[in-house]
N, CA and C atoms as an extended XYZ file, in Angstrom:
195
Properties=species:S:1:pos:R:3:atomname:S:1:resname:S:1:resid:I:1 pbc="F F F"
N        -9.652       -1.346      -11.036 N   PRO     1
C       -10.574       -0.372      -11.175 CA  PRO     1
C       -10.511        0.914      -10.985 C   PRO     1
N       -11.192        1.767      -12.449 N   TYR     2
C       -10.835        3.386      -12.040 CA  TYR     2
C       -12.001        3.898      -12.464 C   TYR     2
N       -11.904        5.351      -12.112 N   VAL     3
C       -13.468        6.206      -13.535 CA  VAL     3
C       -12.885        6.354      -14.205 C   VAL     3
N       -13.468        6.724      -15.113 N   PRO     4
C       -12.924        7.207      -16.591 CA  PRO     4
C       -13.255        8.621      -16.358 C   PRO     4
N       -12.344        9.449      -16.408 N   SER     5
C       -12.131       10.684      -16.687 CA  SER     5
C       -11.621       11.562      -16.715 C   SER     5
N       -12.057       13.206      -18.013 N   VAL     6
C       -11.131       14.267      -18.842 CA  VAL     6
C       -11.038       15.269      -18.404 C   VAL     6
N       -10.836       14.963      -16.603 N   ALA     7
C        -9.920       15.482      -16.186 CA  ALA     7
C        -8.488       15.879      -16.281 C   ALA     7
N        -7.425       16.150      -15.161 N   ASN     8
C        -6.144       16.249      -15.322 CA  ASN     8
C        -6.575       15.170      -13.765 C   ASN     8
N        -7.194       14.253      -13.229 N   PHE     9
C        -7.010       12.768      -12.792 CA  PHE     9
C        -7.510       12.170      -13.037 C   PHE     9
N        -7.574       10.709      -12.126 N   VAL    10
C        -8.166        9.650      -12.503 CA  VAL    10
C        -8.221        9.726      -10.619 C   VAL    10
N        -9.423        8.460      -10.577 N   LEU    11
C        -9.815        7.583       -9.493 CA  LEU    11
C        -9.722        6.480       -9.827 C   LEU    11
N        -8.366        6.065       -8.328 N   VAL    12
C        -8.076        4.283       -8.768 CA  VAL    12
C        -8.359        3.729       -7.112 C   VAL    12
N        -8.962        2.993       -7.335 N   ASN    13
C       -10.104        1.863       -6.532 CA  ASN    13
C        -7.853        1.060       -6.123 C   ASN    13
N        -8.218        1.099       -4.589 N   VAL    14
C        -7.166        0.370       -4.176 CA  VAL    14
C        -7.486       -0.479       -2.977 C   VAL    14
N        -8.327       -0.713       -2.416 N   GLY    15
C        -9.039       -0.876       -1.728 CA  GLY    15
C        -9.699        0.028       -0.349 C   GLY    15
N        -8.027       -0.058        0.710 N   ASP    16
C        -8.187        0.682        1.772 CA  ASP    16
C        -7.025        2.366        1.851 C   ASP    16
N        -8.042        3.223        1.471 N   ALA    17
C        -7.273        4.542        0.302 CA  ALA    17
C        -6.305        5.251        1.540 C   ALA    17
N        -6.939        4.940        3.204 N   ASN    18
C        -5.997        5.557        3.996 CA  ASN    18
C        -4.804        5.448        4.070 C   ASN    18
N        -4.537        3.614        3.600 N   LYS    19
C        -3.264        3.336        4.020 CA  LYS    19
C        -2.814        3.570        2.715 C   LYS    19
N        -3.360        3.303        1.754 N   VAL    20
C        -2.547        3.636        0.762 CA  VAL    20
C        -1.351        5.491        0.107 C   VAL    20
N        -2.675        6.474        0.781 N   PHE    21
C        -2.394        6.972        0.925 CA  PHE    21
C        -1.340        7.770        1.693 C   PHE    21
N        -0.490        7.462        2.961 N   LYS    22
C        -0.144        6.662        3.918 CA  LYS    22
C         1.166        5.607        3.430 C   LYS    22
N         1.117        4.715        3.128 N   ALA    23
C         2.137        4.411        2.031 CA  ALA    23
C         2.681        5.334        1.006 C   ALA    23
N         1.750        6.192        0.178 N   LEU    24
C         2.145        6.444       -0.577 CA  LEU    24
C         3.160        8.271       -0.260 C   LEU    24
N         2.790        8.417        1.114 N   LEU    25
C         3.142        9.854        0.948 CA  LEU    25
C         4.661        9.011        1.974 C   LEU    25
N         4.388        8.354        2.508 N   GLN    26
C         5.990        8.138        3.809 CA  GLN    26
C         7.197        8.083        2.094 C   GLN    26
N         5.867        7.617        0.607 N   LYS    27
C         7.815        7.704       -0.569 CA  LYS    27
C         7.573        8.748       -1.344 C   LYS    27
N         7.157        9.859       -0.602 N   GLY    28
C         7.368       11.142       -1.467 CA  GLY    28
C         6.406       11.005       -2.356 C   GLY    28
N         5.113       10.174       -2.921 N   ILE    29
C         4.413       10.626       -3.334 CA  ILE    29
C         2.533       10.993       -3.125 C   ILE    29
N         2.686       11.959       -3.217 N   ILE    30
C         1.281       12.758       -3.066 CA  ILE    30
C         0.040       12.669       -4.061 C   ILE    30
N        -1.486       12.104       -3.252 N   VAL    31
C        -2.181       11.333       -3.993 CA  VAL    31
C        -2.762       12.491       -2.941 C   VAL    31
N        -4.325       12.198       -3.348 N   ARG    32
C        -5.644       12.039       -2.608 CA  ARG    32
C        -6.538       11.829       -2.008 C   ARG    32
N        -7.029       10.947       -0.373 N   SER    33
C        -7.907        9.650       -0.135 CA  SER    33
C        -9.420       10.536       -0.613 C   SER    33
N       -10.031        9.435       -0.940 N   MET    34
C       -11.160       10.169       -1.881 CA  MET    34
C       -12.233        9.657       -0.298 C   MET    34
N       -12.138        9.589        1.286 N   VAL    35
C       -12.711        8.493        1.574 CA  VAL    35
C       -14.044       10.188        2.526 C   VAL    35
N       -13.615       11.209        2.389 N   SER    36
C       -14.275       12.346        2.818 CA  SER    36
C       -14.795       12.296        1.816 C   SER    36
N       -15.336       12.043        0.494 N   TYR    37
C       -15.992       11.755       -0.278 CA  TYR    37
C       -17.203       10.342       -0.249 C   TYR    37
N       -17.156        9.457        1.218 N   LYS    38
C       -18.411        8.765        0.820 CA  LYS    38
C       -17.182        7.493        0.141 C   LYS    38
N       -15.897        7.946       -0.421 N   MET    39
C       -15.848        6.560       -1.253 CA  MET    39
C       -14.156        5.588       -0.188 C   MET    39
N       -14.582        5.360        0.806 N   PRO    40
C       -13.262        4.743        0.940 CA  PRO    40
C       -11.975        4.383        0.437 C   PRO    40
N       -12.613        3.410       -1.213 N   GLU    41
C       -11.214        2.779       -1.497 CA  GLU    41
C       -10.223        3.200       -2.281 C   GLU    41
N       -10.826        4.506       -2.237 N   TRP    42
C       -10.779        4.939       -4.000 CA  TRP    42
C        -9.488        5.968       -3.490 C   TRP    42
N        -8.684        6.488       -4.069 N   ILE    43
C        -7.842        7.632       -4.274 CA  ILE    43
C        -7.862        8.808       -5.778 C   ILE    43
N        -7.912        9.932       -6.124 N   ARG    44
C        -7.179       10.739       -6.682 CA  ARG    44
C        -5.791       11.067       -7.165 C   ARG    44
N        -5.910       11.093       -8.756 N   VAL    45
C        -3.987       10.476       -8.520 CA  VAL    45
C        -4.221       11.487       -9.582 C   VAL    45
N        -3.320       12.443       -9.603 N   SER    46
C        -3.629       13.769      -10.452 CA  SER    46
C        -1.742       13.421      -11.480 C   SER    46
N        -2.155       13.680      -13.114 N   ILE    47
C        -1.904       12.633      -14.117 CA  ILE    47
C        -0.938       13.803      -14.265 C   ILE    47
N         0.053       13.192      -13.791 N   GLY    48
C         1.605       14.450      -13.796 CA  GLY    48
C         2.496       14.212      -14.808 C   GLY    48
N         3.428       14.337      -15.562 N   THR    49
C         4.768       14.511      -16.537 CA  THR    49
C         4.521       12.496      -16.308 C   THR    49
N         5.564       12.774      -17.787 N   ASN    50
C         5.417       10.762      -17.898 CA  ASN    50
C         6.390       10.316      -16.796 C   ASN    50
N         7.879       10.374      -16.176 N   GLU    51
C         8.131       10.728      -14.923 CA  GLU    51
C         7.834       10.477      -13.764 C   GLU    51
N         6.999       11.709      -13.235 N   GLN    52
C         5.864       11.682      -12.154 CA  GLN    52
C         5.147       10.566      -12.640 C   GLN    52
N         4.390       10.152      -13.724 N   ASN    53
C         3.251        9.043      -13.787 CA  ASN    53
C         4.603        7.635      -13.559 C   ASN    53
N         5.258        6.863      -14.208 N   LEU    54
C         5.531        5.997      -14.031 CA  LEU    54
C         6.733        5.879      -12.490 C   LEU    54
N         6.862        6.971      -12.142 N   THR    55
C         7.093        6.714      -10.013 CA  THR    55
C         6.317        6.601       -9.684 C   THR    55
N         5.167        7.305       -9.758 N   PHE    56
C         3.798        7.081       -9.198 CA  PHE    56
C         3.273        5.018       -9.092 C   PHE    56
N         3.368        5.040      -10.793 N   LEU    57
C         3.332        3.479      -10.839 CA  LEU    57
C         3.737        2.329      -10.201 C   LEU    57
N         5.431        2.606      -10.616 N   LYS    58
C         6.445        1.756       -9.002 CA  LYS    58
C         6.031        2.325       -8.152 C   LYS    58
N         5.708        2.643       -7.195 N   ALA    59
C         5.481        3.751       -5.789 CA  ALA    59
C         4.618        2.617       -5.644 C   ALA    59
N         3.031        3.261       -6.717 N   LEU    60
C         1.538        1.750       -6.395 CA  LEU    60
C         2.030        0.892       -5.745 C   LEU    60
N         2.739       -0.139       -7.175 N   GLU    61
C         2.478       -1.602       -6.932 CA  GLU    61
C         2.967       -1.532       -5.470 C   GLU    61
N         4.642       -1.369       -5.317 N   GLU    62
C         4.996       -1.739       -3.997 CA  GLU    62
C         4.080       -1.600       -3.333 C   GLU    62
N         3.382       -0.688       -2.976 N   VAL    63
C         2.625       -0.272       -1.470 CA  VAL    63
C         1.364       -2.088       -1.526 C   VAL    63
N         0.998       -1.880       -2.926 N   LEU    64
C         0.197       -2.712       -2.959 CA  LEU    64
C         0.089       -4.625       -3.385 C   LEU    64
N         1.557       -4.958       -2.714 N   LYS    65
C         2.269       -6.064       -2.562 CA  LYS    65
C         2.129       -6.616       -1.380 C   LYS    65
């Protein structure tokens, strides 16, 4: 799930935002955990280049397995 956006980022429901944040960070992918916004299951993902977006999606898939 995600929250529709007209900004340069999207919110994505990943289950445990802090866990996913830390795992992605170890892969060199920086996202923002939304825990401090009382959304503990969501991360904020900035939109990047096509290459960056594909790298993020691949890393997210690996982390969520």
